[in-house]
N, C-alpha and C positions, 0 to 999 in steps of 0.2 A: 504494500500500500504506500502511496505517496505521502510525504511528510513536509513540514515547514518548521522553521526555527522559531521558538517561543522563548521570550525572556520575561519573567515576572519579578518586578523590583518593588521593595518597600523602602521606607526611609532608612532602615537599619541593616538591610541585607538583600542579597540576591536570593529571592525565595525559590525560584525555579529557573533553570535554563537547559534547553535541549530541543531535540527534534521531536515533533508530535504529529499525530494524525488528525486530531480535532481538538477544539477548545470550545466550551460553552461558558459564557460569562454574563452576569446581570449588569445591564446598563441602566441608566435612568429611564430609558424608554421600554425596557423589557429585556429578556434573554436574547443573546445573539450567538449563533454557532459560526465558528470560523474553521474553514477547511483549506487545504492547499490551494494556491492560486486565487484566493479571495481578493475581491476588489479592494482598493485603498479605502480605508475607513478610520474614522476617529470619533470616539464617543466618550462621554463621562460615565463612570461606573456608579452604580447604585449600591444598595445593601442587598447582598444575596450570595449565591454560590458561584464558584469557579470550578469547572470540571475539566480536567486535562486527560486526554486519551493518548497514550504512547505505548508502543509495542503491544497493542491490543488490550492494555490494562487501563482502567479508569481510576482516577484519584480526585477527591473533592476537597475544596477548601472554602472557608468563609471569607468573604471579601467585603470591604466597606469603603467606598469612595475611591477616587482616582480617575484614571483614563485608560482606554485601550486604543492602541495605534497600530493599524495594519498597513504595512508597506510591501513593496515587491520583495525586499530582502528578508524581513522578519515581522513577527508580531510582538509588540512590547506592551505589557500591562504594568502601569505604574499605580500601585495601590497604597492607599493610606494605611490600611491594615489588611493582613492576609494570613490565615493560619489553617494548616491541614486539619481535617476533621479529627484525626487521632491525636492532635496536639491540644485540642480544646479541653480546658478544665470545666467539665459539665457543672460541677457544684458551684464554681465561681460564676459561671454564666447564669445559673438559676438565681443566685443571690443578686446579681446585677439586675436581672429582670424584676425581682421583688422590690429592690430599691427604686428602680425607675417607676414602677407602678405606684408605689407609696408616694413618690415625689409628685406624680401627676394628680394625686388626690388633694394636694395642697393648693393654696392660693398662690399662683405664680404669675409673674409678668409673661407677656407673650414670648419673649426671648427665652426665659427659663422653661416655659411650656414646650417650646420647640426643641430645646436641648434634651429635656427629659424624654420627649417623644422619640428622638433619634436614638438615645441610649437604650430605650425599650426595644426599638426595631433591631438594633445591633445585637442585643442580648437574645432576642427571639431567634434571629438568624443563626447565631452561634449554637444555640440549643438544637435547632432543627438540623443543622449540618452535622453536629456531633452525634445525633441519634440515627443518622442514615446508615 
């Protein structure tokens, strides 16, 4: 099967680099699948999953924010946060969900409400990815 080069970068590390058969990632507009010879493409990432298929094997990560850039040479994902499903501390994610829900029950400014809502979405995403 044909492949293309993928590089996934976060602020503190090269999360993944190698030749892959397919990538599925959540953008702010929804999930997109990237295959070899994909057209040039640039999009903002949302909160969701990142699935990488290489050598016939699939691996999933939780991703939140950043960009995906598809060019002729390679696909680059610059993510604010990205962690493999098996690296997620489920207990910690569940506690973060509880804290965000409790925070949303309080009287908050619009900005604080938005921040708590984003934290809740990230926690729910991490829990969902970890349980797959």
